[in-house]
C-alpha positions as CSV (number, residue, x, y, z in Angstrom):
1,M,8.9,10.3,4.1
2,A,6.2,8.2,4.8
3,V,5.7,4.3,4.5
4,V,1.8,3.6,4.5
5,Q,0.0,0.4,3.9
6,I,-3.2,0.1,1.8
7,S,-5.4,-2.5,1.2
8,C,-9.1,-1.3,-1.0
9,T,-11.8,-4.2,-0.6
10,P,-14.6,-4.4,-2.6
11,L,-17.3,-6.0,-0.8
12,G,-20.6,-8.0,-1.9
13,E,-18.3,-9.3,-5.0
14,G,-19.8,-12.7,-4.3
15,N,-17.3,-14.6,-6.4
16,G,-14.6,-14.4,-4.0
17,G,-11.6,-13.9,-5.8
18,L,-10.1,-10.3,-5.8
19,S,-7.4,-10.6,-7.8
20,K,-8.9,-8.7,-10.7
21,F,-9.2,-5.4,-8.3
22,V,-6.2,-5.6,-6.8
23,A,-3.9,-5.9,-10.3
24,G,-6.1,-3.0,-10.8
25,C,-4.7,-1.0,-8.2
26,L,-1.4,-2.3,-8.6
27,K,-1.0,-1.1,-12.2
28,L,-2.2,2.6,-10.9
29,V,0.8,2.4,-7.8
30,Q,3.1,0.7,-11.1
31,E,2.3,4.2,-12.8
32,S,3.1,5.9,-10.1
33,G,6.7,5.6,-9.8
34,L,6.4,5.5,-6.1
35,T,8.7,2.7,-4.6
36,Y,6.3,0.1,-3.2
37,Q,6.4,-4.1,-2.1
38,L,2.8,-5.6,-2.3
39,T,2.1,-7.9,-0.2
40,P,-0.5,-10.6,0.4
41,M,-3.0,-8.8,2.3
42,G,-1.9,-5.2,0.6
43,T,0.5,-2.7,-0.7
44,I,3.2,-0.7,1.0
45,L,3.9,2.4,-0.4
46,E,7.2,4.6,0.0
47,G,7.2,8.5,-0.9
48,E,6.2,12.1,0.4
49,L,2.7,12.1,2.0
50,D,1.0,14.3,-0.5
51,E,2.0,12.1,-3.7
52,I,1.0,8.8,-1.6
53,F,-2.5,10.7,-1.0
54,A,-3.3,11.0,-4.3
55,L,-2.7,7.4,-5.0
56,V,-4.6,6.5,-2.0
57,R,-7.7,8.0,-4.0
58,K,-6.8,6.5,-7.5
59,M,-6.3,3.3,-5.9
60,H,-9.8,3.7,-4.0
61,E,-11.7,4.6,-7.0
62,S,-10.4,1.5,-9.0
63,P,-13.0,-1.4,-7.7
64,F,-15.9,0.9,-8.1
65,N,-14.2,2.0,-11.9
66,A,-14.1,-1.8,-12.3
67,G,-17.5,-2.5,-11.6
68,A,-17.8,-2.8,-7.4
69,L,-20.4,-1.1,-5.5
70,R,-18.9,-1.0,-2.3
71,V,-14.8,-0.8,-1.0
72,S,-13.7,-1.0,1.8
73,T,-10.2,1.3,2.0
74,L,-8.1,0.9,4.9
75,I,-4.4,2.7,5.2
76,K,-1.9,3.2,8.1
77,I,0.6,5.5,7.8
78,D,4.2,5.4,8.9
79,D,5.7,9.5,9.2
80,R,8.6,10.3,10.3
81,R,10.8,13.6,9.8
82,D,13.6,13.6,12.0
83,R,15.5,11.2,9.5
84,E,15.5,8.8,6.8
85,H,12.4,6.6,6.3
86,T,12.5,3.9,4.4
87,M,10.8,0.1,3.9
88,A,14.2,-0.9,3.7
89,G,15.6,1.0,6.9
90,K,13.2,-0.8,8.7
91,M,13.5,-4.3,7.7
92,R,17.1,-3.6,8.6
93,S,16.9,-2.0,11.4
94,V,14.6,-5.6,12.6
95,Q,17.5,-7.8,10.9
96,E,20.1,-5.7,13.0
97,R,18.5,-6.2,16.0
98,L,17.3,-10.6,15.2
99,E,21.6,-10.4,15.0
100,Q,22.5,-8.9,18.1
101,N,19.9,-11.2,19.7
102,D,21.9,-14.2,18.1
């Protein structure tokens, strides 16, 4: 299972507000059924790479479909195959280390 961070940003929109574009991408994420977390700087997806890559393509196209003429998409992939790998597990691991240092 992979954990992927994605940020799709329309460029040159001029008015500064991007929430309508983010909402369009997030609707696709919700429809996908994948586990996700929206953050102020992007969206984190959890699932199998084939499913995520298909969704990434749709997310990249979404701002164009909403009128953007240029889109910059950043993707960061954390793919671990030797044991269970989830967003919750990654967070739990850090929290446990913090508690050990108290």
